[in-house]
C-alpha positions in Angstrom: -5.8 -11.0 9.0 -8.1 -10.3 11.9 -7.3 -6.6 12.3 -9.6 -4.1 10.5 -7.5 -2.0 8.2 -8.1 1.3 6.4 -5.5 2.5 3.8 -5.2 5.7 1.8 -3.2 5.5 -1.4 -1.9 8.4 -3.5 -0.8 8.5 -7.1 2.8 7.6 -6.3 2.1 4.7 -4.0 4.1 2.1 -5.9 6.6 4.4 -7.6 9.1 4.3 -4.8 9.3 0.5 -4.8 9.8 0.4 -8.6 12.5 3.0 -8.3 14.3 1.0 -5.6 14.2 -2.2 -7.6 15.5 -0.3 -10.7 18.3 1.3 -8.7 19.5 -1.9 -7.2 19.4 -3.6 -10.6 21.3 -0.8 -12.4 23.9 -0.6 -9.7 24.5 -4.4 -9.9 23.5 -4.9 -6.3 21.5 -8.1 -7.0 23.6 -11.3 -6.9 21.5 -12.8 -9.7 20.2 -10.9 -12.8 16.8 -12.4 -12.5 16.2 -11.0 -9.0 14.8 -7.7 -10.4 12.3 -9.7 -12.5 11.3 -11.8 -9.5 10.7 -8.7 -7.4 8.6 -7.1 -10.2 6.5 -10.3 -10.4 6.0 -10.3 -6.7 5.1 -6.6 -6.7 2.5 -7.3 -9.4 1.1 -10.2 -7.4 0.9 -7.9 -4.3 -0.9 -5.2 -6.3 -3.4 -7.8 -7.5 -3.9 -9.0 -4.0 -4.7 -5.5 -2.8 -7.2 -5.1 -5.7 -9.0 -8.3 -4.7 -9.2 -7.2 -1.1 -10.6 -3.8 -2.0 -13.1 -5.5 -4.3 -14.3 -7.8 -1.5 -13.8 -5.2 1.3 -12.1 -7.8 3.5 -8.6 -9.2 4.1 -7.8 -12.3 2.1 -5.2 -15.0 2.2 -2.3 -14.4 -0.3 -3.9 -17.0 -2.6 -7.1 -15.1 -2.6 -9.1 -17.4 -0.4 -11.5 -16.0 2.2 -10.5 -16.6 5.8 -13.0 -14.7 7.8 -10.7 -11.7 7.5 -11.3 -8.3 9.0 -12.7 -5.4 7.0 -10.3 -3.8 4.5 -11.1 -0.3 3.3 -9.0 1.3 0.6 -9.2 4.9 -0.5 -7.5 7.0 -3.1 -6.6 10.6 -2.9 -5.1 12.3 -5.9 -3.4 15.0 -3.8 -2.0 12.6 -1.1 1.7 12.0 -1.1 2.1 8.6 0.6 4.2 8.9 3.7 3.6 5.4 5.1 2.5 6.8 8.5 0.6 4.2 10.4 -1.9 4.5 13.3 -2.7 1.4 15.3 -5.5 1.5 17.8 -5.6 -1.7 19.8 -6.4 -2.8 23.3 -6.5 0.8 24.6 -3.0 1.5 23.4 -2.6 3.8 20.4 0.6 4.0 18.5 1.8 6.1 15.5 4.6 4.8 13.3 6.4 7.2 10.9 9.2 6.7 8.5 12.6 8.1 9.5 15.5 8.3 7.1 13.9 6.1 4.5 14.4 2.6 6.0 13.8 3.3 9.7 10.6 3.8 11.7 9.9 5.8 14.8 7.0 5.2 17.0 5.1 7.1 19.7 2.3 6.4 22.1 1.9 10.2 22.8 -1.9 10.8 23.1 -1.8 14.1 21.3 0.2 12.8 18.4 -2.1 9.8 18.1 -5.2 12.0 18.2 -3.8 14.4 15.6 -2.9 11.5 13.3 -6.4 10.1 13.7 -8.0 13.4 12.9 -5.7 13.8 9.9 -6.6 10.4 8.6 -10.3 10.8 9.2 -10.3 14.1 7.2 -8.3 12.6 4.5 -10.7 9.7 4.2 -13.6 12.2 3.8 -11.7 13.8 0.9 -10.8 10.6 -0.8 -12.6 8.2 -3.2 -13.4 4.7 -2.0 -11.9 1.9 -4.0 -14.1 -0.8 -2.3 -17.1 -2.6 -3.8 -17.8 -5.1 -6.5 -18.1 -2.6 -9.4 -15.7 0.2 -8.9 -14.4 1.7 -12.2 -11.9 4.0 -10.4 -10.4 1.0 -8.6 -10.1 -1.0 -11.9 -8.5 2.1 -13.6 -6.0 2.7 -10.8 -4.9 -0.9 -10.5 -4.6 -1.3 -14.2 -2.3 1.8 -14.3 -0.2 0.4 -11.4 0.2 -2.9 -13.2 1.2 -1.0 -16.3 3.9 0.8 -14.4 5.3 -2.5 -13.1 5.2 -4.1 -16.5 7.0 -1.0 -18.1 9.7 -1.2 -15.4 10.1 -4.9 -16.0 10.5 -4.4 -19.7 13.4 -1.9 -19.0 15.2 -4.7 -17.1 15.0 -7.1 -20.0 
């Protein structure tokens, strides 16, 4: 909660999670039938948590309470295909994490890779819309659409 965070979301940022839940449910891979519904409820709560953090511009406890959290900046880019790449800059050691084969991560401390990733993210932020601030109609529209996708997927399980 104390680490400043900037995230960039694209239109499909939640779609993969919904697809994974639906796949596991359809394949009968959950021990209990209600597991899919529970996961959708938790996904919905997580989406609402991100919405509140973007609205306040700071990290919050899961129950929504303030905790002196670090800044939380959230951007949306219509053309960005979320790849879950992560750049961490802390204590003089930069690290880039990238997805590998869906469920695995690779990391590097290579200075050139870290610098290239930083420049990519900075440029992407410049071309993205901020979702922060108390009155942000784009944020409200985007999060309502995400919640609608979760609710639709949940109805298909029922």
